[in-house]
C-alpha positions as CSV (number, residue, x, y, z in Angstrom):
1,M,0.0,0.0,0.0
2,V,1.3,3.4,-0.9
3,C,1.3,6.1,1.8
4,L,-0.7,9.0,0.5
5,M,-0.4,11.1,3.7
6,N,2.1,13.7,2.3
7,S,-0.1,14.6,-0.7
8,I,-3.5,14.8,1.0
9,S,-5.3,18.0,1.1
10,V,-8.7,18.7,2.7
11,R,-10.8,21.8,2.1
12,Q,-14.4,23.0,2.3
13,A,-16.1,21.9,-0.9
14,V,-17.9,24.3,-3.2
15,L,-20.5,23.7,-5.9
16,A,-17.7,23.4,-8.5
17,D,-16.6,20.2,-6.7
18,L,-19.9,18.5,-7.4
19,D,-18.4,16.2,-10.2
20,D,-15.7,15.0,-7.7
21,L,-18.2,14.6,-4.8
22,V,-20.9,12.6,-6.7
23,P,-18.9,9.3,-7.2
24,L,-17.8,9.4,-3.5
25,F,-21.3,10.1,-2.3
26,D,-22.7,7.4,-4.5
27,S,-20.1,4.9,-3.1
28,Y,-20.9,6.0,0.4
29,R,-24.6,5.2,-0.1
30,Q,-23.7,1.9,-1.6
31,F,-21.6,1.1,1.5
32,Y,-24.9,1.5,3.4
33,R,-26.6,-1.0,1.0
34,Q,-28.4,1.5,-1.2
35,A,-28.5,1.1,-5.0
36,S,-26.2,3.2,-7.1
37,A,-27.9,6.4,-8.2
38,P,-25.4,8.9,-9.4
39,Q,-28.0,11.4,-10.8
40,A,-30.0,11.2,-7.6
41,A,-26.8,11.8,-5.6
42,R,-25.9,14.8,-7.8
43,D,-29.4,16.2,-7.3
44,F,-29.3,15.7,-3.5
45,L,-25.9,17.3,-3.1
46,S,-26.7,20.1,-5.5
47,A,-29.8,20.9,-3.5
48,R,-27.8,21.0,-0.2
49,F,-25.4,23.5,-1.9
50,N,-28.1,25.6,-3.5
51,H,-30.1,25.9,-0.2
52,G,-27.1,26.3,2.1
53,E,-28.3,23.3,4.0
54,S,-25.0,21.5,4.6
55,V,-21.3,22.0,4.7
56,L,-19.0,19.5,2.9
57,F,-15.3,18.9,3.1
58,I,-13.5,17.0,0.4
59,A,-10.2,15.3,0.6
60,Y,-7.8,14.9,-2.4
61,A,-4.8,12.7,-2.8
62,G,-3.0,14.9,-5.3
63,E,-5.7,15.6,-7.9
64,T,-7.8,12.5,-7.0
65,P,-10.9,12.9,-4.7
66,V,-10.6,10.3,-2.0
67,G,-13.1,11.2,0.7
68,F,-15.6,13.6,2.1
69,T,-17.6,14.5,5.1
70,Q,-20.9,16.4,5.4
71,L,-22.2,18.5,8.3
72,Y,-25.8,19.5,8.9
73,P,-26.4,22.6,11.1
74,G,-28.6,22.4,14.1
75,F,-29.2,24.2,17.4
76,S,-29.5,23.4,21.0
77,S,-32.4,25.2,22.6
78,V,-31.2,24.3,26.1
79,S,-27.7,25.7,25.5
80,L,-28.8,28.5,23.2
81,S,-26.0,27.4,20.9
82,R,-25.2,26.1,17.4
83,T,-24.5,22.4,16.9
84,F,-23.7,20.2,13.9
85,V,-24.5,16.7,12.9
86,L,-21.6,15.0,11.2
87,N,-24.0,13.0,9.0
88,D,-21.6,11.5,6.4
89,L,-18.0,10.5,6.4
90,Y,-16.5,8.4,3.6
91,V,-13.1,7.5,2.4
92,A,-12.6,5.6,-0.8
93,P,-11.0,2.1,-0.4
94,S,-7.8,3.3,-2.1
95,G,-7.4,6.0,0.6
96,R,-8.2,4.0,3.7
97,R,-5.7,3.6,6.6
98,Q,-3.9,6.7,5.4
99,G,-5.3,9.2,8.0
100,I,-7.8,10.8,5.6
101,G,-10.8,10.1,7.8
102,T,-8.9,11.7,10.7
103,Q,-8.1,14.8,8.5
104,L,-11.8,15.1,7.4
105,I,-12.9,14.9,11.1
106,S,-10.4,17.5,12.1
107,A,-11.6,19.9,9.3
108,A,-15.2,19.4,10.6
109,I,-14.2,20.1,14.2
110,D,-12.2,23.2,13.2
111,Y,-15.1,24.5,11.2
112,A,-17.6,24.0,14.1
113,R,-15.2,25.7,16.5
114,E,-14.8,28.7,14.2
115,L,-18.6,29.1,14.3
116,Q,-18.6,28.6,18.1
117,A,-20.7,25.5,18.0
118,I,-20.9,23.6,21.3
119,R,-20.9,20.1,19.8
120,L,-20.7,17.8,16.9
121,T,-22.9,14.7,16.9
122,L,-22.7,11.6,14.8
123,S,-24.1,8.1,14.6
124,T,-22.9,5.0,12.9
125,E,-24.1,1.4,12.6
126,I,-23.6,-0.7,15.7
127,T,-21.7,-3.2,13.5
128,N,-19.4,-0.6,11.9
129,E,-16.5,-1.2,14.4
130,T,-13.9,0.3,12.0
131,A,-15.7,3.7,12.1
132,Q,-16.3,3.4,15.9
133,A,-12.5,2.9,16.4
134,L,-11.8,5.9,14.3
135,Y,-14.2,8.1,16.2
136,Q,-13.0,6.9,19.6
137,T,-9.3,7.5,18.6
138,A,-10.3,11.0,17.4
139,G,-11.7,11.8,20.9
140,W,-15.4,11.2,20.3
141,K,-17.4,9.8,23.2
142,R,-20.4,7.5,22.9
143,D,-23.5,8.9,24.5
144,E,-24.5,7.1,27.6
145,T,-27.1,9.6,28.7
146,F,-29.6,9.7,25.9
147,F,-31.4,7.2,23.7
148,V,-32.1,8.0,20.1
149,Y,-35.6,7.4,18.7
150,H,-36.8,7.7,15.2
151,Y,-40.3,8.1,13.8
152,A,-40.5,6.9,10.2
153,L,-42.7,9.0,7.9
């Protein structure tokens, strides 16, 4: 395996990065057992950009897009503060175990701090032990106070 660490760059994505983001986002969805749908992925990401509904960071190994993370803004009424949900994090198989996920997480944390958010929140599948290890190594703590409930519509 070639170490990509020295040539990795991570920056906030802009609409012009859509062509680079779509294959990554589509692969991310396939990882979670969704059918490939590049046009739907493009439409979804484009809508997030056009409505200012999320913040994306993209990682490149040289000129090759290798990963992304997406944050959704939120607020805590109790704390009267901004929060973010780190909803998506994906690194292409060719870039795994190179520190790219850690760099994407760091970019998200730095961004949230700049906006004076009080917390980032994420969830991952109970069986995704690789992601859990990454988050724990990066300093994330599993919530042991609150249960999460969903209401399907």
